[in-house]
C-alpha positions as CSV (number, residue, x, y, z in Angstrom):
1,M,99.5,84.9,119.5
2,A,95.7,84.9,118.8
3,P,94.6,87.3,116.1
4,I,93.0,90.5,117.2
5,Q,89.2,90.4,117.4
6,Q,87.2,91.6,114.4
7,A,85.7,94.4,116.4
8,N,89.2,95.7,117.2
9,R,90.2,95.5,113.5
10,T,87.2,97.6,112.6
11,A,88.0,100.1,115.2
12,R,91.7,100.1,114.0
13,F,90.6,101.0,110.5
14,Q,88.4,103.8,112.1
15,I,91.5,105.2,113.8
16,C,93.3,105.2,110.5
17,R,90.4,107.2,108.9
18,H,90.9,110.0,111.4
19,Y,94.4,110.6,110.1
20,A,93.6,110.1,106.4
21,T,93.0,113.8,105.7
22,Q,95.1,115.5,108.3
23,L,95.4,119.1,107.2
24,V,94.2,120.5,103.9
25,F,94.7,124.1,103.0
26,S,91.6,125.9,101.8
27,N,91.7,127.7,98.5
28,T,89.2,130.3,99.8
29,C,90.3,133.9,99.2
30,H,92.1,135.2,102.3
31,A,89.9,138.3,102.3
32,Q,86.8,136.1,102.7
33,R,88.1,134.2,105.7
34,R,86.6,134.8,109.1
35,I,88.7,134.1,112.2
36,H,86.8,133.1,115.4
37,T,88.9,133.2,118.6
38,I,88.1,131.5,121.8
39,G,90.0,132.5,124.9
40,T,91.2,129.7,127.2
41,S,93.6,129.4,130.1
42,G,96.7,130.9,128.4
43,D,96.1,129.6,124.9
44,T,94.3,131.0,121.9
45,F,92.1,128.9,119.7
46,Q,91.3,130.2,116.2
47,Y,88.8,128.8,113.8
48,L,89.2,129.7,110.1
49,N,85.9,129.4,108.3
50,G,84.9,126.9,110.9
51,N,87.3,124.3,109.3
52,A,90.7,124.6,110.9
53,I,91.7,125.2,114.5
54,T,95.1,126.5,115.6
55,V,96.4,126.7,119.1
56,S,99.1,129.2,119.9
57,S,100.7,128.6,123.2
58,P,102.4,131.5,125.0
59,R,105.5,129.3,125.3
60,Q,105.6,128.5,121.6
61,K,105.4,131.1,118.8
62,S,105.1,130.2,115.2
63,R,107.9,131.3,112.9
64,P,107.5,132.1,109.2
65,L,108.6,129.1,107.1
66,S,111.2,131.2,105.2
67,Q,113.0,132.8,108.1
68,D,115.7,130.1,108.7
69,S,118.9,132.1,108.2
70,S,121.2,129.1,108.2
71,P,121.7,127.4,104.9
72,S,122.5,124.1,106.6
73,L,120.7,120.9,105.4
74,S,119.3,120.3,108.9
75,N,117.6,123.7,108.9
76,Q,116.3,123.2,105.4
77,L,114.8,119.9,106.4
78,R,113.3,121.4,109.6
79,S,111.7,124.1,107.5
80,L,110.3,121.6,105.1
81,M,108.9,119.3,107.8
82,R,107.0,122.3,109.4
83,R,104.9,122.3,106.2
84,L,103.7,118.8,106.8
85,S,100.9,117.9,109.2
86,H,101.6,115.2,111.8
87,S,99.5,113.1,114.2
88,V,99.3,114.3,117.8
89,V,99.0,111.6,120.5
90,V,99.8,111.1,124.1
91,C,101.8,108.1,125.0
92,T,101.7,106.7,128.5
93,A,103.7,104.0,130.2
94,S,104.5,102.7,133.7
95,Q,108.1,102.8,134.9
96,P,108.9,99.8,137.2
97,T,111.1,100.7,140.2
98,P,112.1,99.0,143.5
99,N,109.6,101.3,145.2
100,G,106.7,100.7,142.9
101,N,105.6,101.9,139.5
102,I,105.9,105.5,138.3
103,P,103.4,106.8,135.7
104,R,105.0,108.5,132.6
105,A,103.5,110.4,129.7
106,M,104.5,112.5,126.8
107,T,102.9,114.2,123.7
108,M,104.4,113.0,120.5
109,S,103.9,113.7,116.8
110,S,105.7,110.7,115.3
111,F,103.1,107.9,115.9
112,T,101.8,106.0,112.9
113,S,100.7,102.6,111.8
114,L,103.4,100.3,110.4
115,A,101.3,97.4,109.1
116,L,97.7,96.2,109.4
117,T,98.1,92.6,108.3
118,P,98.9,89.8,109.1
119,R,98.9,91.7,112.5
120,P,98.5,95.4,113.3
121,L,101.9,97.0,114.0
122,V,102.6,100.6,115.1
123,T,105.7,102.7,115.4
124,F,107.0,106.0,116.8
125,N,110.3,107.6,117.5
126,V,111.6,109.6,120.5
127,K,114.8,111.5,121.2
128,A,116.8,110.1,124.0
129,P,117.1,110.5,126.9
130,S,113.4,110.3,127.8
131,S,111.8,109.0,131.0
132,T,108.7,108.0,129.1
133,L,110.8,106.1,126.6
134,D,112.6,104.4,129.5
135,A,109.2,103.3,130.9
136,V,108.1,101.9,127.6
137,I,111.2,99.8,127.2
138,A,111.3,98.6,130.8
139,S,107.6,97.7,131.0
140,R,107.3,96.6,127.3
141,S,103.8,98.1,127.1
142,F,102.2,101.4,126.4
143,N,99.0,103.2,125.6
144,I,98.6,105.6,122.7
145,H,95.8,108.2,123.2
146,V,94.5,109.6,119.9
147,L,93.2,113.2,120.6
148,E,90.1,114.9,119.2
149,G,90.7,117.7,116.7
150,G,89.3,120.5,118.8
151,A,89.9,122.6,121.9
152,H,89.8,119.7,124.4
153,G,92.3,117.6,122.4
154,A,94.6,120.5,122.0
155,R,94.6,121.3,125.7
156,I,95.5,117.7,126.5
157,A,98.3,117.7,124.0
158,E,99.8,120.9,125.4
159,W,99.4,119.7,129.0
160,F,101.6,116.6,128.4
161,T,104.4,118.6,126.9
162,K,105.2,119.8,130.5
163,G,107.5,116.9,131.3
164,N,107.3,114.1,133.8
165,F,108.9,116.1,136.6
166,Q,105.7,118.1,137.1
167,S,104.1,116.9,140.3
168,N,100.5,117.4,139.0
169,L,101.0,116.0,135.5
170,F,98.3,113.4,135.9
171,K,95.8,115.7,137.6
172,A,93.6,117.3,135.0
173,P,93.0,121.0,135.2
174,Q,89.3,121.9,135.7
175,S,88.4,118.2,135.7
176,E,88.3,118.1,131.9
177,W,89.7,114.5,131.7
178,Q,90.8,111.9,134.2
179,C,93.7,109.5,134.5
180,I,93.2,105.9,135.7
181,L,96.2,104.4,137.3
182,R,96.5,100.6,137.9
183,D,99.6,99.1,139.3
184,G,101.9,97.8,136.6
185,E,99.7,99.0,133.7
186,P,100.2,102.1,131.5
187,P,98.1,105.1,132.6
188,V,94.7,105.4,130.9
189,L,93.3,108.9,130.0
190,E,89.6,109.2,129.6
191,G,87.1,112.1,129.0
192,P,86.6,114.9,126.6
193,G,89.4,115.3,124.1
194,I,90.3,111.5,124.0
195,L,89.1,110.2,120.6
196,S,90.4,106.6,121.2
197,R,93.1,104.6,122.9
198,V,95.4,101.9,121.4
199,R,96.8,99.4,123.9
200,C,100.2,98.2,122.7
201,S,103.1,96.0,123.5
202,L,106.7,96.1,122.3
203,L,107.3,93.8,119.3
204,S,109.1,90.7,120.6
205,D,109.9,88.8,117.4
206,G,111.4,89.5,114.0
207,E,114.8,90.7,112.8
208,N,116.8,93.9,112.6
209,H,115.6,95.2,115.9
210,E,116.3,94.6,119.6
211,K,112.9,93.3,120.9
212,G,111.0,96.2,119.4
213,V,113.8,98.9,119.9
214,V,115.9,100.4,117.2
215,R,118.6,102.9,118.2
216,I,119.7,105.4,115.6
217,S,122.0,108.3,116.6
218,D,120.3,110.2,119.5
219,H,116.8,108.8,118.6
220,V,115.1,105.5,119.4
221,I,112.5,103.9,117.1
222,I,109.8,101.9,118.9
223,L,108.1,99.0,117.1
224,G,104.8,98.0,118.8
225,E,102.0,95.5,118.3
226,A,98.4,96.8,118.8
227,Q,96.6,94.6,121.2
228,E,93.3,96.5,121.5
229,V,91.6,99.6,120.2
230,V,89.4,101.1,122.9
231,A,86.8,103.7,121.7
232,G,86.8,106.9,123.7
233,N,84.7,109.7,122.2
234,L,85.0,107.9,118.8
235,S,83.0,109.8,116.2
236,E,83.3,111.0,112.6
237,D,85.5,113.9,113.8
238,F,89.1,114.0,112.7
239,A,92.0,113.6,115.0
240,L,94.2,116.4,116.2
241,T,97.2,117.2,114.0
242,Y,100.3,119.5,114.2
243,A,101.9,121.7,111.6
244,D,104.0,124.9,111.6
245,S,104.1,125.0,115.4
246,K,100.3,124.9,115.8
247,Y,97.7,122.3,116.6
248,R,95.2,121.8,113.8
249,T,92.2,119.9,112.6
250,K,90.8,119.0,109.2
251,G,90.3,121.5,106.4
252,D,88.4,121.4,103.1
253,V,88.6,118.4,100.8
254,I,90.5,119.1,97.6
255,R,89.9,115.8,95.9
256,K,88.6,112.4,96.9
257,H,91.2,109.7,96.8
258,T,90.4,106.6,94.6
259,E,92.2,103.4,94.0
260,A,92.7,104.5,90.3
261,D,94.9,107.3,91.6
262,N,97.6,104.7,92.5
263,K,97.7,103.1,89.1
264,E,100.5,104.0,86.7
């Protein structure tokens, strides 16, 4: 397979930059923090010192990190993972059927890069069953939409948590974004809130996987190869992240990373 073009490699590294500093907690005194709230259709957006944005959905309330009553290992791990920030993307795919292709989409927080050289590889995992997962495996192609770390990106992320059985899933509320459907191709989301799009195909070679699919317990790990990085509203802004049941954006910088930090 021909190597990805240099322009796409540059854009790929730009995508990685947006997740380099996902969520940094400010050391500013709580008494000095100012919270600015913007009302939206059912959601509340809060800006703390202009740095971080949280989105509280009426369907999803944050729980204190220490309130898990069960001492089980699963609950301990769940509580710990809520402290970490994760990427937030929308994955789209087209499900082939005898009556034509059906568009599928879902918001996920497990997407990450797997390797950059000798070819760019990505991965994510999904709990089965999932109609979007079925579409990815059947069509062997998918789009990953990286979302802006702001109100537009958070609304898109929340919209695609509704499930594929919603009849209006691909019709944007208030015309904020649009969906482009082409027969046999993964749906494309464009407009405010879309930072960039990564066009991918399932990994078809290599060992220890079934053509890009690894099944573990009730989850499926997808191994993909990035074919193209398409700039949307690509800017210096950071991408949307998720932690403690809230959507977030970047915070203050604690320390600049240098190569010397990795040396023993």
